[in-house]
N, CA, C and O of each residue as an XYZ file, in Angstrom:
572
protein
N      46.523   -182.880    -79.236
C      47.568   -182.670    -78.268
C      47.094   -183.208    -76.918
O      45.961   -182.966    -76.503
N      47.930   -183.900    -76.281
C      47.567   -184.522    -75.008
C      48.188   -183.720    -73.864
O      49.404   -183.528    -73.835
N      47.346   -183.238    -72.900
C      47.832   -182.433    -71.793
C      48.249   -183.278    -70.600
O      49.053   -182.835    -69.781
N      47.723   -184.466    -70.493
C      48.062   -185.317    -69.364
C      48.851   -186.504    -69.910
O      48.301   -187.424    -70.514
N      50.142   -186.447    -69.679
C      50.996   -187.560    -70.072
C      52.211   -187.549    -69.179
O      52.489   -186.548    -68.520
N      52.906   -188.601    -69.149
C      54.091   -188.686    -68.313
C      55.281   -188.181    -69.088
O      55.390   -188.355    -70.301
N      56.187   -187.536    -68.333
C      57.386   -187.079    -69.025
C      58.292   -188.276    -69.301
O      57.955   -189.419    -68.991
N      59.424   -187.989    -69.880
C      60.280   -189.096    -70.319
C      60.798   -189.922    -69.161
O      61.074   -191.106    -69.354
N      60.943   -189.383    -67.999
C      61.411   -190.149    -66.854
C      60.293   -190.963    -66.224
O      60.530   -192.009    -65.620
N      59.089   -190.474    -66.373
C      57.967   -191.218    -65.829
C      57.705   -190.957    -64.363
O      56.841   -191.621    -63.790
N      58.408   -190.017    -63.707
C      58.202   -189.827    -62.273
C      57.204   -188.713    -61.941
O      56.631   -188.720    -60.851
N      56.984   -187.775    -62.834
C      55.995   -186.716    -62.574
C      55.186   -186.507    -63.836
O      55.688   -186.654    -64.951
N      53.966   -186.172    -63.647
C      53.136   -185.904    -64.818
C      53.171   -184.419    -65.145
O      53.481   -183.597    -64.282
N      52.864   -184.081    -66.359
C      52.790   -182.695    -66.796
C      51.667   -181.989    -66.037
O      51.736   -180.790    -65.767
N      50.635   -182.757    -65.703
C      49.509   -182.191    -64.964
C      49.979   -181.627    -63.621
O      49.513   -180.563    -63.213
N      50.866   -182.298    -62.940
C      51.393   -181.826    -61.668
C      52.168   -180.529    -61.860
O      52.086   -179.631    -61.022
N      52.912   -180.422    -62.944
C      53.668   -179.200    -63.218
C      52.719   -178.026    -63.443
O      52.994   -176.905    -63.016
N      51.602   -178.293    -64.116
C      50.614   -177.245    -64.330
C      50.011   -176.792    -62.998
O      49.774   -175.600    -62.802
N      49.763   -177.722    -62.092
C      49.204   -177.377    -60.790
C      50.162   -176.482    -60.009
O      49.747   -175.507    -59.383
N      51.430   -176.820    -60.055
C      52.434   -176.024    -59.339
C      52.506   -174.621    -59.943
O      52.546   -173.632    -59.212
N      52.522   -174.535    -61.263
C      52.569   -173.237    -61.930
C      51.328   -172.419    -61.616
O      51.427   -171.216    -61.378
N      50.172   -173.047    -61.611
C      48.924   -172.367    -61.303
C      48.909   -171.868    -59.855
O      48.446   -170.760    -59.585
N      49.410   -172.675    -58.934
C      49.485   -172.281    -57.528
C      50.425   -171.089    -57.360
O      50.139   -170.173    -56.589
N      51.543   -171.102    -58.079
C      52.497   -169.997    -58.023
C      51.857   -168.717    -58.569
O      51.997   -167.646    -57.978
N      51.170   -168.834    -59.673
C      50.484   -167.688    -60.269
C      49.423   -167.140    -59.320
O      49.292   -165.924    -59.181
N      48.673   -168.007    -58.675
C      47.645   -167.570    -57.721
C      48.292   -166.843    -56.541
O      47.769   -165.827    -56.084
N      49.407   -167.346    -56.051
C      50.098   -166.714    -54.928
C      50.591   -165.324    -55.275
O      50.457   -164.394    -54.480
N      51.161   -165.182    -56.459
C      51.638   -163.876    -56.904
C      50.461   -162.913    -57.059
O      50.549   -161.751    -56.663
N      49.368   -163.394    -57.632
C      48.181   -162.548    -57.813
C      47.629   -162.070    -56.473
O      47.281   -160.898    -56.331
N      47.548   -162.951    -55.506
C      47.068   -162.572    -54.171
C      47.999   -161.538    -53.553
O      47.537   -160.592    -52.915
N      49.299   -161.707    -53.735
C      50.269   -160.739    -53.214
C      50.098   -159.363    -53.825
O      50.174   -158.355    -53.122
N      49.869   -159.313    -55.122
C      49.677   -158.028    -55.803
C      48.400   -157.348    -55.317
O      48.401   -156.151    -55.032
N      47.318   -158.107    -55.223
C      46.051   -157.545    -54.752
C      46.204   -157.037    -53.322
O      45.697   -155.966    -52.989
N      46.887   -157.781    -52.487
C      47.099   -157.361    -51.101
C      47.920   -156.086    -51.019
O      47.613   -155.204    -50.217
N      48.957   -155.976    -51.833
C      49.790   -154.773    -51.833
C      48.987   -153.554    -52.278
O      49.136   -152.468    -51.718
N      48.141   -153.737    -53.278
C      47.310   -152.617    -53.738
C      46.300   -152.207    -52.668
O      46.010   -151.021    -52.515
N      45.774   -153.158    -51.942
C      44.822   -152.842    -50.872
C      45.506   -152.036    -49.776
O      44.917   -151.105    -49.226
N      46.728   -152.385    -49.462
C      47.485   -151.641    -48.451
C      47.757   -150.232    -48.950
O      47.617   -149.278    -48.184
N      48.142   -150.071    -50.213
C      48.357   -148.745    -50.792
C      47.086   -147.915    -50.729
O      47.134   -146.728    -50.405
N      45.961   -148.522    -51.033
C      44.690   -147.799    -51.034
C      44.370   -147.279    -49.636
O      43.799   -146.197    -49.497
N      44.724   -148.024    -48.613
C      44.464   -147.594    -47.246
C      45.369   -146.438    -46.845
O      45.032   -145.668    -45.946
N      46.519   -146.312    -47.506
C      47.469   -145.276    -47.150
C      47.250   -143.977    -47.923
O      47.979   -143.010    -47.706
N      46.270   -143.933    -48.812
C      45.971   -142.721    -49.554
C      45.486   -141.666    -48.572
O      44.634   -141.933    -47.724
N      46.036   -140.475    -48.695
C      45.666   -139.397    -47.786
C      44.249   -138.913    -48.063
O      43.768   -138.940    -49.196
N      43.608   -138.478    -47.007
C      42.296   -137.855    -47.156
C      42.477   -136.543    -47.913
O      43.532   -135.915    -47.820
N      41.470   -136.130    -48.653
C      41.572   -134.844    -49.349
C      41.736   -133.712    -48.333
O      41.222   -133.801    -47.219
N      42.449   -132.654    -48.712
C      42.600   -131.530    -47.778
C      41.255   -130.841    -47.551
O      40.342   -130.930    -48.372
N      41.164   -130.163    -46.433
C      39.969   -129.390    -46.113
C      40.334   -127.917    -46.009
O      41.403   -127.568    -45.507
N      39.453   -127.067    -46.479
C      39.706   -125.626    -46.459
C      38.565   -124.906    -45.765
O      37.393   -125.146    -46.055
N      38.920   -124.024    -44.851
C      37.956   -123.122    -44.259
C      37.995   -121.870    -45.124
O      39.044   -121.244    -45.276
N      36.852   -121.509    -45.686
C      36.745   -120.346    -46.554
C      35.813   -119.353    -45.882
O      34.679   -119.686    -45.535
N      36.300   -118.130    -45.701
C      35.497   -117.112    -45.015
C      35.440   -115.835    -45.853
O      36.453   -115.358    -46.365
N      34.240   -115.304    -45.974
C      34.029   -113.983    -46.560
C      33.691   -113.078    -45.379
O      32.716   -113.322    -44.669
N      34.483   -112.051    -45.172
C      34.390   -111.268    -43.942
C      34.244   -109.778    -44.259
O      35.049   -109.200    -44.989
N      33.209   -109.177    -43.698
C      33.031   -107.722    -43.766
C      33.178   -107.198    -42.338
O      32.384   -107.543    -41.463
N      34.171   -106.382    -42.110
C      34.463   -105.869    -40.768
C      33.496   -104.742    -40.431
O      33.331   -103.792    -41.197
N      32.855   -104.869    -39.256
C      31.931   -103.833    -38.776
C      32.477   -103.119    -37.543
O      32.038   -102.014    -37.224
N      33.430   -103.739    -36.845
C      34.029   -103.150    -35.638
C      35.522   -103.507    -35.620
O      35.917   -104.506    -35.018
N      36.351   -102.683    -36.285
C      37.774   -103.015    -36.402
C      38.527   -103.073    -35.064
O      39.458   -103.866    -34.920
N      38.151   -102.272    -34.118
C      38.833   -102.266    -32.807
C      38.634   -103.608    -32.109
O      39.597   -104.200    -31.621
N      37.389   -104.092    -32.058
C      37.089   -105.374    -31.416
C      37.743   -106.519    -32.186
O      38.224   -107.477    -31.582
N      37.761   -106.424    -33.511
C      38.328   -107.493    -34.328
C      39.826   -107.675    -34.068
O      40.352   -108.771    -34.262
N      40.514   -106.626    -33.634
C      41.948   -106.739    -33.327
C      42.206   -107.761    -32.216
O      43.230   -108.444    -32.232
N      41.288   -107.869    -31.256
C      41.431   -108.859    -30.181
C      41.395   -110.272    -30.751
O      42.168   -111.138    -30.342
N      40.498   -110.493    -31.690
C      40.383   -111.790    -32.368
C      41.629   -112.056    -33.211
O      42.212   -113.138    -33.155
N      42.025   -111.053    -33.989
C      43.162   -111.202    -34.904
C      44.475   -111.485    -34.167
O      45.376   -112.111    -34.726
N      44.582   -111.036    -32.941
C      45.800   -111.275    -32.162
C      45.900   -112.725    -31.685
O      46.996   -113.200    -31.389
N      44.765   -113.435    -31.606
C      44.756   -114.786    -31.046
C      44.597   -115.904    -32.082
O      45.134   -116.997    -31.902
N      43.876   -115.639    -33.143
C      43.484   -116.717    -34.058
C      44.651   -117.369    -34.809
O      44.606   -118.584    -35.002
N      45.696   -116.645    -35.247
C      46.772   -117.337    -35.981
C      47.439   -118.462    -35.174
O      47.765   -119.513    -35.727
N      47.637   -118.246    -33.898
C      48.251   -119.275    -33.058
C      47.325   -120.491    -32.904
O      47.795   -121.628    -32.881
N      46.030   -120.254    -32.801
C      45.070   -121.354    -32.669
C      45.011   -122.153    -33.972
O      44.961   -123.383    -33.953
N      45.017   -121.446    -35.098
C      45.035   -122.123    -36.402
C      46.276   -123.007    -36.517
O      46.174   -124.179    -36.882
N      47.434   -122.455    -36.209
C      48.698   -123.194    -36.314
C      48.726   -124.397    -35.370
O      49.257   -125.449    -35.726
N      48.161   -124.251    -34.172
C      48.192   -125.362    -33.210
C      47.332   -126.545    -33.662
O      47.470   -127.652    -33.142
N      46.446   -126.306    -34.632
C      45.607   -127.379    -35.180
C      46.066   -127.806    -36.574
O      45.343   -128.501    -37.287
N      47.275   -127.384    -36.956
C      47.838   -127.809    -38.237
C      47.357   -127.020    -39.435
O      47.603   -127.419    -40.573
N      46.677   -125.911    -39.205
C      46.178   -125.101    -40.314
C      47.223   -124.132    -40.829
O      48.128   -123.719    -40.103
N      47.080   -123.778    -42.096
C      47.966   -122.789    -42.718
C      47.120   -121.823    -43.522
O      46.217   -122.224    -44.256
N      47.424   -120.552    -43.373
C      46.713   -119.561    -44.164
C      47.140   -119.667    -45.621
O      48.331   -119.651    -45.931
N      46.170   -119.776    -46.501
C      46.413   -119.795    -47.940
C      46.128   -118.401    -48.499
O      46.872   -117.889    -49.335
N      45.044   -117.801    -48.025
C      44.658   -116.439    -48.387
C      44.227   -115.749    -47.106
O      43.456   -116.298    -46.319
N      44.736   -114.534    -46.904
C      44.304   -113.754    -45.740
C      44.238   -112.290    -46.167
O      45.260   -111.662    -46.443
N      43.041   -111.772    -46.214
C      42.869   -110.398    -46.682
C      42.888   -110.378    -48.194
O      41.981   -110.894    -48.847
N      43.897   -109.794    -48.728
C      44.150   -109.755    -50.159
C      43.134   -108.915    -50.923
O      42.007   -108.693    -50.480
N      43.572   -108.470    -52.063
C      42.723   -107.706    -52.955
C      41.934   -108.691    -53.804
O      42.492   -109.638    -54.359
N      40.629   -108.458    -53.898
C      39.759   -109.337    -54.673
C      39.407   -108.630    -55.980
O      38.970   -107.480    -55.969
N      39.594   -109.306    -57.082
C      39.193   -108.780    -58.391
C      37.927   -109.492    -58.819
O      37.928   -110.705    -59.027
N      36.859   -108.748    -58.950
C      35.586   -109.337    -59.374
C      35.653   -109.608    -60.873
O      35.931   -108.702    -61.659
N      35.403   -110.832    -61.262
C      35.366   -111.195    -62.673
C      33.931   -111.294    -63.166
O      33.639   -110.934    -64.307
N      33.049   -111.773    -62.326
C      31.630   -111.876    -62.660
C      30.844   -111.566    -61.395
O      31.137   -112.113    -60.332
N      29.875   -110.717    -61.499
C      29.072   -110.360    -60.332
C      29.735   -109.292    -59.492
O      30.793   -108.767    -59.840
N      29.097   -108.982    -58.384
C      29.584   -107.939    -57.487
C      30.754   -108.447    -56.647
O      30.749   -109.597    -56.208
N      31.758   -107.592    -56.419
C      32.851   -108.014    -55.531
C      32.349   -108.046    -54.089
O      31.377   -107.366    -53.759
N      32.994   -108.818    -53.237
C      32.599   -108.839    -51.825
C      32.887   -107.484    -51.180
O      33.762   -106.742    -51.628
N      32.145   -107.178    -50.134
C      32.337   -105.902    -49.437
C      33.564   -105.932    -48.536
O      34.143   -104.890    -48.227
N      33.949   -107.112    -48.124
C      35.082   -107.231    -47.218
C      36.249   -107.936    -47.863
O      36.674   -107.589    -48.965
N      36.763   -108.934    -47.165
C      37.906   -109.688    -47.660
C      37.669   -111.179    -47.464
O      36.699   -111.596    -46.831
N      38.579   -111.968    -48.023
C      38.483   -113.419    -47.937
C      39.628   -113.977    -47.108
O      40.731   -113.431    -47.075
N      39.328   -115.083    -46.440
C      40.341   -115.855    -45.733
C      40.157   -117.308    -46.150
O      39.037   -117.820    -46.166
N      41.252   -117.962    -46.485
C      41.239   -119.396    -46.783
C      42.318   -120.025    -45.920
O      43.483   -119.629    -45.966
N      41.911   -121.013    -45.131
C      42.845   -121.721    -44.247
C      42.844   -123.188    -44.664
O      41.790   -123.821    -44.716
N      44.022   -123.725    -44.960
C      44.137   -125.116    -45.381
C      44.457   -126.040    -44.217
O      45.271   -125.715    -43.353
N      43.798   -127.210    -44.210
C      44.037   -128.257    -43.218
C      44.270   -129.571    -43.950
O      43.954   -129.679    -45.135
N      44.811   -130.561    -43.273
C      45.084   -131.864    -43.888
C      43.817   -132.577    -44.349
O      43.872   -133.406    -45.257
N      42.680   -132.267    -43.736
C      41.425   -132.925    -44.094
C      40.251   -132.066    -43.634
O      40.416   -131.140    -42.840
N      39.078   -132.383    -44.138
C      37.856   -131.711    -43.690
C      37.659   -131.962    -42.197
O      37.233   -131.073    -41.461
N      37.970   -133.172    -41.762
C      37.830   -133.515    -40.342
C      38.706   -132.606    -39.477
O      38.261   -132.119    -38.438
N      39.944   -132.381    -39.902
C      40.852   -131.510    -39.139
C      40.337   -130.073    -39.130
O      40.433   -129.380    -38.117
N      39.795   -129.630    -40.257
C      39.240   -128.271    -40.322
C      38.078   -128.129    -39.338
O      37.971   -127.126    -38.632
N      37.224   -129.126    -39.301
C      36.076   -129.080    -38.392
C      36.527   -129.162    -36.934
O      35.956   -128.505    -36.063
N      37.553   -129.972    -36.675
C      38.082   -130.062    -35.306
C      38.602   -128.707    -34.841
O      38.409   -128.327    -33.687
N      39.267   -127.972    -35.747
C      39.732   -126.630    -35.405
C      38.544   -125.731    -35.076
O      38.535   -125.065    -34.040
N      37.550   -125.711    -35.951
C      36.401   -124.828    -35.769
C      35.658   -125.132    -34.462
O      35.200   -124.215    -33.779
N      35.543   -126.405    -34.119
C      34.820   -126.819    -32.914
C      35.693   -126.867    -31.659
O      35.199   -127.170    -30.573
N      36.986   -126.571    -31.802
C      37.895   -126.693    -30.657
C      37.541   -125.694    -29.559
O      37.002   -124.623    -29.839
N      37.841   -126.044    -28.319
C      37.581   -125.115    -27.198
C      38.340   -123.792    -27.364
O      37.838   -122.733    -26.990
N      39.553   -123.861    -27.928
C      40.362   -122.651    -28.099
C      39.690   -121.679    -29.074
O      39.596   -120.481    -28.809
N      39.229   -122.217    -30.200
C      38.590   -121.337    -31.178
C      37.194   -120.924    -30.717
O      36.783   -119.784    -30.931
N      36.483   -121.820    -30.102
C      35.146   -121.485    -29.594
C      35.202   -120.312    -28.620
O      34.268   -119.513    -28.547
N      36.294   -120.214    -27.875
C      36.448   -119.140    -26.889
C      36.553   -117.758    -27.538
O      36.196   -116.761    -26.911
N      37.036   -117.678    -28.779
C      37.174   -116.367    -29.428
C      36.215   -116.170    -30.605
O      36.145   -115.076    -31.165
N      35.490   -117.198    -30.978
C      34.579   -117.106    -32.130
C      33.581   -115.963    -31.959
O      33.290   -115.251    -32.920
N      33.061   -115.781    -30.762
C      32.057   -114.733    -30.536
C      32.636   -113.330    -30.749
O      31.897   -112.402    -31.080
N      33.944   -113.167    -30.565
C      34.573   -111.865    -30.834
C      34.443   -111.546    -32.326
O      34.048   -110.442    -32.701
N      34.781   -112.525    -33.171
C      34.657   -112.325    -34.625
C      33.213   -112.099    -35.018
O      32.913   -111.224    -35.830
N      32.325   -112.881    -34.449
C      30.913   -112.765    -34.806
C      30.343   -111.391    -34.439
O      29.464   -110.879    -35.133
N      30.833   -110.805    -33.369
C      30.361   -109.488    -32.952
C      31.015   -108.345    -33.714
O      30.496   -107.229    -33.706
N      32.131   -108.593    -34.367
C      32.876   -107.524    -35.036
C      32.825   -107.608    -36.559
O      33.412   -106.773    -37.247
N      32.120   -108.622    -37.094
C      32.067   -108.797    -38.552
C      30.707   -109.307    -38.986
O      29.899   -109.766    -38.178
N      30.479   -109.212    -40.280
C      29.422   -109.972    -40.947
C      30.191   -111.004    -41.756
O      30.972   -110.650    -42.639
N      29.976   -112.269    -41.459
C      30.800   -113.311    -42.066
C      29.962   -114.432    -42.648
O      28.857   -114.725    -42.191
N      30.527   -115.045    -43.669
C      30.025   -116.320    -44.182
C      31.234   -117.247    -44.172
O      32.275   -116.923    -44.745
N      31.097   -118.400    -43.520
C      32.225   -119.323    -43.373
C      31.788   -120.708    -43.815
O      30.703   -121.177    -43.472
N      32.660   -121.355    -44.588
C      32.385   -122.682    -45.121
C      33.604   -123.573    -44.924
O      34.728   -123.086    -44.809
N      33.376   -124.870    -44.886
C      34.463   -125.845    -45.003
C      34.265   -126.547    -46.325
O      33.183   -127.056    -46.617
N      35.325   -126.573    -47.130
C      35.267   -127.135    -48.466
C      36.317   -128.225    -48.592
O      37.458   -128.055    -48.162
N      35.919   -129.356    -49.191
C      36.875   -130.440    -49.438
C      37.661   -130.130    -50.702
O      37.084   -129.801    -51.739
N      38.989   -130.238    -50.607
C      39.847   -129.998    -51.763
C      40.045   -131.268    -52.576
O      39.492   -132.321    -52.256
N      40.828   -131.153    -53.613
C      41.159   -132.287    -54.460
C      42.130   -133.207    -53.716
O      43.048   -132.716    -53.058
N      41.953   -134.506    -53.802
C      42.890   -135.428    -53.156
C      44.301   -135.214    -53.682
O      44.504   -134.953    -54.867
N      45.263   -135.325    -52.791
C      46.661   -135.160    -53.193
C      47.200   -136.479    -53.680
O      46.954   -137.528    -53.084
N      47.934   -136.419    -54.764
C      48.474   -137.625    -55.403
C      49.708   -138.113    -54.670
O      50.302   -139.117    -55.062
């Protein structure tokens, strides 16, 4: 079979048609790769969660903190997922206090909330009125 020959009119070769088809295929392929790259850049960061285990040692003082913190959380885009609640121990000892889980759009946003001047101003109230363990945890990426 001969790939390079002239068509019946003799004005264009089959080879030229292959070049045009190959160029078209390359252009479409580049377009698809570019579109996927743009999609990849638009993927949201995984959510970030502030997880706190809290044992209250001074409930009166903690009320001052509790009156201010929900507004500060909301102003930084956070939402309470768990606040207080009854904990059922499945394995090991149950916590002495309660749990708080606050969801943010990303770990970065969670950290920005924790380090914010507004929260820093009341953090010492919580620290003086509780025994706490606080973590920031990265959640599963949202599809």
